[in-house]
C-alpha positions, 0 to 999 in steps of 0.5 A: 549202891544199886550199880550198873554192871560193865563188861568190858576189855579194859585200856592199857595205863595211857589216855589223851592228855594223861600228861596235863598231871604229871606235874600236878605234884612231882615224882622226885625225892625232893617232894613233901609227900611220898609218891606212894605211902602204904596205906595203915595196917589193917583194921582190927574189926575184919569184913566177914570175907576178910580171908577171902582177901587175904587170900587174893592180896597173897596171890597178887603179891607172889605174882608180883614177886615172881613175875607169874601170871594171876592166871597161872595160880589155881587157888586164885581160880578157885576162889574167882567164882565166888568174888563179888564188886564188893570183894573188890572194893575192901580190897581197895580200902584195906589192902590186908597185905598193904599192896603197891597200888599198881600191882591192886591195879593189874589184878583189876584189869586181871578180873575181867579177862577170867571166864566166866568174867568178872564184872565192874562196877561203877563204885569199883572203878571209882573205888580204884581211879580214887586210890590211884590219885590218893598215891599219885598215881594221876596217868593210870587214873586217868587212863580208869575214869577216860575208859570209864566215861567213854564208856558210859558216854554222854549226860553220864556226868551226874551217875559218874559222880555220885560213884565218886563220892561213895567211892570217897567216904569208902576208900582212905586217904593216905595216913598223912592228909585227913581232910577230905576235900584235898583227898578227892579234889585230884580225882576230880581234877582227873575226872573232868580232864576225862570228860573233857577228853572224851568230847563230853563238854556239858558233862564236864561242865556238869562236873564241875557244877556238881563239885561246887555243890557239894562243897568240894574245892573247884579243880581249877586245873581242870577247868583250864583244860575244858576251856583251851579245849571248848574254843579248838572244838565246840562252835563258838556260841555253844562255847561262849555260854559252857564259859561263863559256866565255868567261871560262875562255878569259881574259875578265877577270870584270866585274860587269858581266857577272854583272849581265846574266846574273842580269838575263836569270835574273830575266826569265824568272822563274829567281830560283833561277839567277840566285841562283848566278850572284850567288854566283860573284861573290865566288868570282871574286874581285869583290865583288856592288854594288848593280845586284847587290844590286838585281837579285836582289831585284828577282827574288825580288819578280817572283815572290812571294817579298818575304821573301827579298828583304828578308833581301838588303837586310839583306845589303845594310847588313850589307856598308855598301851603303846601299840606294836608291831601286831597292832599295825601289821594288823591294820597295814593288812586292812588297808592292803584287802580294802585297797588303800596301799598307799595310806599303808605305806604312810602307817608303815614310815609311822610304825618305823618313825616310832621304832618298831620293827617291822617283822617279815609278817607286816612287810610279806603283807605290803609288799603282797598289797602292793603287788594286788594293787599295781604297785609293784615298783614299792614293793619291790623297793620293801623286798630290798628294805626287808632283805637289808634289815636282815629279814628273811623273806619267805615262800609267801613274800615271794608268792606274792612279788611273782604274782605281781610281775606277772599281773604285769607280764614280767615273766623274765624277772619271775623266773628270775626270782623263782630260781633265787627262792631256790638259791635261799633254800624255798622250794617253789609250791604250786602257788608258785608254778601256777601263778608262772602257768598262768602268767605264760598262758596271758602272755601267749607263751604256751610252750612255757607254760607246758614245760612248768607242767610237766615240772609240776607233775614230776615234781610230785605236785598235783594241777590244781583247778586254777591251773588247768583251767589257766592252761585250757584258756591259754590253749584256746586262745592259741587257737589248739582245740583238741589240745585244749580238750585233751588238757580238758580231760585230764581235768576230769581225770585229776577230779575237777569237774571244769565250770560253765566257762572252761567247756564253753571257752573249749566249745567256742575253741572249736566253732571256730575252727570249724567243728560244730559237732564236737561243740555239741558233743561238750554241750551234751557234756555239761547237760548231764546231771540235768544241768542247764548252762547258760546262754553264753554257752547256747550263744558260741554254739549259734554263732558256730552253726549261722558262720556254717550258714545251719540257719535251720539247726540253728533255729532249733537250737534256738527252740531248745533254747527256750524250752529249757528255760534258757533266755535269750539275749541281744547277742542270741539276736544279734548272732542270728541277724548275722547268719540271716543277714549271710544265709537267709533265704525267703524261707528264712525271713517268714521264720523271723517274721513269726518269730517277731515276738522273740525280738526284744531290738526292734532295731535288730528286727528291722535291720532283719527284715530289710536283710532278708527282703532285699537277699529276696529280691536280688534272688528273684532277679537272679 
């Protein structure tokens, strides 16, 4: 074979997931086949370079026996410059002194470190890996092939597979097995797994195809490993295609694999494709399991198609499969997300009447739904039932209840639950504290909210956008403009970019305090990165200017809005109307008269004209 040379530094005897091979054949003394069997006696017909092979073997044996490095043998170093890949392959194949395969592997790894370095080829790698797999040294064989395929890269399956095929014709199998197919089975299993671990899934499938086309037994262990990895790593669409290719290679279909694939589609919300996979199960001579039904029901409920979930529940029952706790939990979750909390409660009761014991997930799902839709009394009742049945609430359960209590402004009970959590050994997390901060802010208790903020920081928990926004909103409602602006700076320093409503709240707070200048400073910040704030922000500033009687500046801001493409709305004109009526002049009347086309509300325009006219007459009387 015309060999492509590889000059490499060798990997150690470990590689990702090599442990999957340790269970292929046991290494215990009770095994019917020894984990290492010396090769048969050296054949009578020696190759032309048999003397070199014997000398090299003697040095390897001496190095092993004396625990000395191969580089310390001067006579070996003199032999190395004349060594070729053919020597290495024959040394592995013939092994004249019946050396242990690991000793040969050490020599294999030593060669590239010699100067000038020896260049291994695909065939030397394939030969060494095949020999190791023959003797059940599977982790080492996997490490070697993993190193090889990771260096060869994608689209190398044909080339590497051909080298392994050539090696099977060169490297003799152990004397206890004469079937070529069985001898090569392990190395093909390792090769496919090495491509999987390298992330080259198309090459792994190509190997399977080549294995089948060349009459070898398809390694089902590697097939299963490939399918498991595909649904976790690959885009699920390409996984679907490769899945069928693996099945077409002869891998026996298992419902488990279909379920995993369905779960992958449901995870990304592609329930239609998941249903197609579900429909393929009986076509392959298999019967959907309760896991199959539950996976699809959960997928439909996740995307809001609860009725389809109930239809599938009916199909389950028709086929003699009784819905379990997971079935009911998925449907209860779907109903709660759809706002049908009362229906969820009815379904919960049905489940209990069937003798099914709700688990923590079922209770938490129902409690969370009831809290979100104002059924806090029912949620608290179910919480007590949950505890009475010996089911320990988790952090999610407590957070759901705390959120529900904060929604109805019952901060006292919410705080009690936080204390109860701690007594049960549960540590409040960011969601717990953020919910409390938001609740206290909306209740107007800023001191408690700020106190929790400090507790968060002391506990090493960073505030998120929700907490910062809640605090800024609460401070603005409390009229604490400077504190709100300081919190805005903290939010920016934490790496969060406040949105327009958050900035606008602070601007409005300053404008109400009469500090329009600070409002414009914040507007300038908002306009960084060529961002254009919306009409609400401009209305807030216009209101601030109008209240101070700065009508000319208000007019300039209106013009600036229009130039930026921000369309004034009714609030814009009503704000200007109010400003002109209180602080207008005859000049203001003329300005507004020329802008009549801007005022979409004719009644507002007419009122403005009347007010301006009246103000003008009053000044003339004076």
